[in-house]
NULOVEX-142973 format. One record per atom (N, C-alpha, C): chain; atom name; z, x, y. Coordinates in pm, 1 decimal, decimal comma. Each point is the difference from the previous one (the first is absolute). Last residue first. Layout:
N
   chaine   atome          w          u          v
        A      CA          Z          X          Y
...
# end
This chain:
114
   chaine   atome          w          u          v
        A       N      679,1     3782,3     4869,8
        A      CA     -111,7       97,7       69,6
        A       C       40,5      131,4       -3,7
        A       N      190,4     -367,3     -389,0
        A      CA       14,5       65,4      154,5
        A       C     -108,7       74,2       35,1
        A       N       89,5     -187,2     -446,4
        A      CA      -31,1      -99,4       91,8
        A       C       10,9       16,9      155,4
        A       N       67,4      304,6     -397,2
        A      CA     -149,6      -33,7       28,8
        A       C       -7,4     -122,1       94,5
        A       N      368,1      398,2      -74,6
        A      CA      -12,8     -130,6       12,8
        A       C     -140,9      -48,9       21,7
        A       N      228,5      452,7     -242,1
        A      CA     -110,4      -66,5       97,1
        A       C       -3,5     -133,3        1,2
        A       N      355,7      450,1     -130,3
        A      CA      -49,1     -141,5      -31,6
        A       C      -81,1      -61,3      111,9
        A       N      220,8      395,4       51,7
        A      CA     -127,8       34,8      -90,7
        A       C      -59,1     -146,0      -45,1
        A       N      314,7       93,8      465,9
        A      CA       -3,8      -53,0     -145,5
        A       C     -135,5       56,4      -76,1
        A       N      218,9      267,6      410,9
        A      CA      -54,7     -127,9      -25,6
        A       C      -27,6       -7,7     -128,1
        A       N      363,2       51,8      -34,2
        A      CA      -62,8      -27,0      151,8
        A       C      -88,1      132,3       32,5
        A       N      231,0     -279,3     -480,7
        A      CA      -41,5      126,8       74,1
        A       C      -61,4      -43,5      135,7
        A       N      357,7     -264,0     -328,1
        A      CA     -119,6      -13,3       67,2
        A       C      -18,5      127,0       87,6
        A       N      308,9     -203,5     -465,3
        A      CA      -45,4       97,4      100,4
        A       C     -124,6      -27,1       64,6
        A       N      451,3     -195,7     -303,3
        A      CA     -120,4      -26,5       76,4
        A       C      -37,6       92,7       88,6
        A       N      349,6      -82,7     -460,6
        A      CA      -31,2       94,2      112,1
        A       C     -150,0      -32,8       56,2
        A       N      442,2     -183,0     -347,3
        A      CA     -147,5      -29,1       66,1
        A       C      -25,2       85,2      117,9
        A       N      367,7      -26,0     -432,0
        A      CA      -30,2       39,1      119,8
        A       C     -124,7      -14,7       38,9
        A       N      428,3     -179,1     -324,0
        A      CA     -150,1       25,7       -6,0
        A       C      -15,8       40,0      148,2
        A       N      486,1       50,1     -332,4
        A      CA      -96,3      -59,3      107,0
        A       C     -151,4       18,1       -8,3
        A       N      346,1      159,1     -294,7
        A      CA       30,6     -132,0       -6,7
        A       C      -73,2      -67,8      107,1
        A       N     -147,1      478,4      -79,4
        A      CA      120,1      -58,0      -32,1
        A       C        3,4     -164,6      -46,3
        A       N     -396,6      114,8      194,6
        A      CA       85,6      106,5       56,5
        A       C      143,3      -38,1      -54,6
        A       N     -568,1     -149,2      -56,7
        A      CA      151,6      -16,1      -24,1
        A       C       65,0      111,2       48,9
        A       N     -468,2     -122,6      235,9
        A      CA       56,7       41,1     -118,7
        A       C      143,0      -28,8       -4,9
        A       N     -495,7      -39,8      313,7
        A      CA      121,2      -87,2      -49,6
        A       C       50,2       54,7     -124,5
        A       N     -365,4       84,6      446,6
        A      CA       59,8       61,5     -109,7
        A       C      111,6      -89,2      -36,0
        A       N     -466,2        2,5      318,3
        A      CA      129,7      -75,1      -42,5
        A       C       47,6       64,1     -122,1
        A       N     -363,1      167,3      416,9
        A      CA       52,5       27,3     -121,3
        A       C      145,0     -108,3       -2,6
        A       N     -360,0      -40,6      343,5
        A      CA      -48,0      128,0      -64,2
        A       C       99,7       46,6     -126,0
        A       N     -104,5     -532,4      125,1
        A      CA       48,2      137,2       71,6
        A       C      -45,0      107,1      -74,4
        A       N     -117,7     -422,7     -163,8
        A      CA       -3,6      -37,1      126,3
        A       C       41,3      125,8      110,4
        A       N      -14,6      -42,7     -516,8
        A      CA     -122,0        1,8       47,1
        A       C      -18,0       -5,0      159,1
        A       N      416,5        4,6     -239,2
        A      CA      -47,3      123,7       -1,4
        A       C     -152,2       -2,0       72,5
        A       N      255,4     -399,1      -88,3
        A      CA       50,0       83,1      133,5
        A       C      -67,7      140,9        9,0
        A       N     -100,4     -276,4     -382,8
        A      CA      -65,2      -53,7      127,6
        A       C       54,8       76,9      121,2
        A       N      190,6      135,6     -406,0
        A      CA     -151,8       27,9       23,2
        A       C      -56,7      -33,8      102,5
        A       N      437,9     -151,6      -89,6
        A      CA      -11,7      138,2       37,8
        A       C     -129,0       57,1       44,2
        A       N       51,7     -431,7     -183,6
        A      CA       26,4       10,2      139,2
        A       C        8,0      139,9       53,2
        A       N      -31,3      -84,2     -452,5
        A      CA     -153,0      -21,2       56,7
        A       C       47,3      -21,1      154,6
        A       N      354,8      100,8     -303,1
        A      CA      -71,0      109,9       13,3
        A       C     -129,3      -29,7       75,4
        A       N      472,5     -249,1       78,9
        A      CA     -142,4       -5,8      -81,8
        A       C      -79,6       97,4        8,2
        A       N      518,6       83,1      119,7
        A      CA     -116,4      -66,8       56,2
        A       C     -104,6        7,2      -95,2
        A       N      473,7       65,0     -215,6
        A      CA      -91,5       58,0       98,4
        A       C      -94,4      -87,3       55,1
        A       N      527,9     -108,8     -123,9
        A      CA     -136,8        2,8      -50,9
        A       C     -103,0       67,8       93,2
        A       N      483,1      182,5      102,9
        A      CA      -37,1     -145,2      -74,3
        A       C     -137,9       25,2      -34,9
        A       N      188,9      248,1      443,6
        A      CA       54,9      -14,3     -134,6
        A       C     -108,0     -123,5      -66,2
        A       N     -170,1      331,6      428,8
        A      CA       83,9     -122,2      -38,5
        A       C       37,0       22,9     -164,8
        A       N     -259,0      257,7      488,8
        A      CA       73,9        7,3     -113,5
        A       C       86,9     -126,6      -47,5
        A       N     -434,0      220,2      316,0
        A      CA       87,8     -129,0      -13,6
        A       C       63,9       17,8     -144,5
        A       N     -269,3      308,5      428,3
        A      CA       45,3        5,7     -140,2
        A       C      102,7     -137,5      -11,9
        A       N     -441,6      216,7      325,7
        A      CA      120,2      -83,0      -14,4
        A       C       54,5        0,8     -126,3
        A       N     -342,4      311,0      338,6
        A      CA       45,3      -17,3     -139,5
        A       C      138,9      -92,7       11,6
        A       N     -451,9      245,1      302,0
        A      CA      139,5      -84,9       -0,8
        A       C       17,7      -51,7     -139,8
        A       N     -295,0      432,7      275,1
        A      CA       34,6      -91,7      -98,7
        A       C      119,1      -89,9       22,7
        A       N     -207,2      346,1      290,9
        A      CA     -112,5      -12,3      -91,7
        A       C       26,2     -105,4     -113,0
        A       N      302,3      132,0      369,9
        A      CA     -114,5      -29,0       62,5
        A       C     -109,4      -34,5      -98,9
        A       N      459,4     -116,9     -155,8
        A      CA      -47,7      118,3       54,4
        A       C     -130,0      -34,0       78,0
        A       N      444,1     -238,6     -275,9
        A      CA      -98,2      -17,8       81,5
        A       C      -37,0      158,9       53,8
        A       N      334,7     -336,2     -383,0
        A      CA      -32,9      120,9       54,6
        A       C     -140,8      -13,3       90,9
        A       N      414,8     -355,0     -216,1
        A      CA     -160,4       40,9       41,9
        A       C       20,9      119,7       42,5
        A       N      315,7     -386,3     -307,9
        A      CA      -25,8      110,1       90,2
        A       C     -131,8       20,6       26,4
        A       N      367,2     -368,2     -272,6
        A      CA     -112,3       38,1       39,2
        A       C       -4,0      117,9      123,0
        A       N      230,4     -336,0     -439,8
        A      CA       31,8       96,2       95,6
        A       C     -152,6       68,1       58,2
        A       N      198,4     -511,8     -221,5
        A      CA     -101,0      107,5       27,2
        A       C       65,3      123,5       68,8
        A       N      112,3     -493,5     -295,7
        A      CA       37,0       84,9      104,3
        A       C      -77,6      150,8      -17,2
        A       N     -165,1     -515,6     -136,4
        A      CA       75,0      109,9      -56,4
        A       C       40,4      109,5       99,0
        A       N     -300,1     -405,6       27,0
        A      CA      136,6       -9,0       56,3
        A       C      105,4      105,4      -47,8
        A       N     -467,8      -69,3     -162,8
        A      CA       89,3     -128,8        0,5
        A       C      141,0       26,3       53,6
        A       N     -422,2      296,5     -106,1
        A      CA      143,0       40,8      -29,1
        A       C       89,5     -112,0        4,4
        A       N     -475,2      -42,0      135,3
        A      CA        4,0       34,3     -159,2
        A       C      148,7       22,8      -35,4
        A       N      -91,0      -54,2      463,5
        A      CA      -14,6     -131,5      -76,0
        A       C        4,0       14,0     -167,7
        A       N       13,6      390,5      275,5
        A      CA      134,7      -87,8        3,2
        A       C      -19,0     -140,4      -56,6
        A       N     -387,5      278,8       28,4
        A      CA      114,1       79,9     -100,3
        A       C      119,3     -103,9       11,9
        A       N     -341,8     -105,6      296,8
        A      CA      -51,6      -38,4     -133,4
        A       C      125,6       40,3      -90,8
        A       N       67,6      126,4      426,7
        A      CA        9,5     -134,7       10,0
        A       C      -33,4      -32,2     -142,7
        A       N      -98,4      411,4      112,9
        A      CA      138,2       -3,0      -33,7
        A       C       31,4     -128,0        9,7
        A       N     -441,5       75,5       86,1
        A      CA        8,9       37,8     -120,0
        A       C      173,4      -11,7      -41,0
        A       N     -138,0      -71,0      437,1
        A      CA      -60,9     -103,5      -94,7
        A       C       19,4       12,8     -145,5
        A       N      113,5      343,9      346,7
        A      CA       87,0     -132,1       11,2
        A       C      -48,7      -99,5     -101,2
        A       N     -269,5      370,1        4,0
        A      CA      123,4       43,8      -53,0
        A       C       95,7     -128,8        7,5
        A       N     -425,7        2,4      242,2
        A      CA        9,6      -20,0     -150,7
        A       C      114,2        3,6      -65,9
        A       N      -42,8      164,9      435,3
        A      CA       23,9     -149,2       -6,1
        A       C       11,0      -60,4     -147,5
        A       N     -132,7      452,4      188,6
        A      CA      118,0      -10,7      -70,8
        A       C       40,9     -145,1      -32,3
        A       N     -375,0      174,9      267,0
        A      CA      -39,7       11,0     -123,2
        A       C      129,0       -7,0      -99,8
        A       N       60,3      -24,7      472,0
        A      CA      -99,2     -128,6      -25,1
        A       C      -21,4       15,9     -175,2
        A       N      284,8      305,7      293,8
        A      CA       58,2     -100,8      -92,3
        A       C      -92,4     -104,4      -54,0
        A       N       63,7      491,6      240,0
        A      CA     -113,3      -75,2      -62,9
        A       C       35,1     -113,0     -112,8
        A       N      345,4      220,9      259,2
        A      CA     -100,8        9,0       95,2
        A       C     -143,9      -69,2      -43,6
        A       N      507,9     -170,7     -163,0
        A      CA     -112,2       99,8      -24,4
        A       C      -94,7        9,1      101,6
        A       N      377,1     -324,1      -48,8
        A      CA       41,5      141,5       61,7
        A       C     -119,4      107,7      -18,8
        A       N       -9,1     -438,1     -201,9
        A      CA      -39,7      -13,6      128,3
        A       C       27,3      128,1       90,2
        A       N      101,6       -4,0     -476,7
        A      CA     -151,7      -22,3       16,4
        A       C      -19,1      -16,3      155,1
        A       N      457,8      -23,7     -119,4
        A      CA      -63,0      140,6      -25,5
        A       C     -160,3        2,8        9,4
        A       N      235,9     -434,7       60,3
        A      CA       46,8      103,4       87,7
        A       C      -66,5      125,5      -15,7
        A       N      -94,2     -319,0     -309,0
        A      CA      -59,4      -29,2      114,9
        A       C       35,1      100,4      121,8
        A       N      216,1       32,9     -414,2
        A      CA     -146,9       41,2      -18,3
        A       C      -71,2      -39,0      129,1
        A       N      464,4     -124,1      -31,5
        A      CA      -20,2      144,4      -20,2
        A       C     -138,6       26,3       21,9
        A       N       89,2     -448,2      -64,2
        A      CA       44,2       50,8      146,7
        A       C      -22,1      156,1       15,4
        A       N      -38,1     -204,2     -422,0
        A      CA     -120,1      -18,4       74,8
        A       C       14,9       32,1      154,5
        A       N      369,8       67,7     -315,9
        A      CA     -119,3       90,2      -40,4
        A       C     -116,8      -34,5       83,0
        A       N      479,6      -90,8      216,7
        A      CA      -58,3      -36,6     -127,8
        A       C     -123,2       78,2      -17,3
        A       N      460,0      126,8      259,8
        A      CA     -135,9      -23,9       34,0
        A       C      -85,7      -52,5     -155,0
        A       N      511,6      154,7      103,7
        A      CA      -46,9     -142,6      -25,4
        A       C     -145,1      -39,7       30,5
        A       N      115,0      471,4      165,4
        A      CA      106,5      -64,9      -66,1
        A       C      -55,2     -151,4        1,2
        A       N     -408,8      307,7       19,9
        A      CA      122,7       -6,8       84,8
        A       C      114,6      -95,0      -71,7
        A       N     -405,0      309,6     -263,1
        A      CA       46,8     -130,5       66,0
        A       C      129,7       14,6       80,1
        A       N     -317,4      409,2      -54,7
        A      CA       96,9      -68,3      -86,2
        A       C       24,4     -132,1       56,4
        A       N     -392,1      431,7       48,9
        A      CA       65,3     -104,6       25,3
        A       C       96,5      -67,9      -98,8
        A       N     -227,2      510,5      154,8
        A      CA       48,2      -88,1     -111,8
        A       C       51,2     -117,5       73,8
        A       N     -391,9      384,9      117,8
        A      CA      127,0      -80,3       47,2
        A       C       35,5      -93,7     -110,1
        A       N     -307,6      508,8       36,9
        A      CA       35,7     -148,9      -55,9
        A       C      122,0      -54,7       58,1
        A       N     -376,2      435,0       94,5
        A      CA      125,5      -48,3       22,8
        A       C        4,2     -166,7      -48,3
        A       N     -285,5      447,5     -153,3
        A      CA      -27,2     -117,9       39,6
        A       C      146,0      -80,9       27,4
# end
């Protein structure tokens, strides 16, 4: 399975990166939730510096956000995990790493759509 790795362009902020990468995917509609979840995470991080990257294949999209300092509230991570195929959050040395994964097609069923 061929994966493409995405990294931010020079001086590209986190949300601009997420929107650019999601927009470049052939099956972008089920990935829109990723943008919303990153906005929630950034609100929790209150301006702390983050490193971000993404990988994409025909079957999966994974976004990784790494930050220092106080962790995001565990309840927010549980909320995120309920909205996508997998949200994982763990410490890595002095950093915290949030991984958001959306499978294509998603195993998550949106009950509000036909």
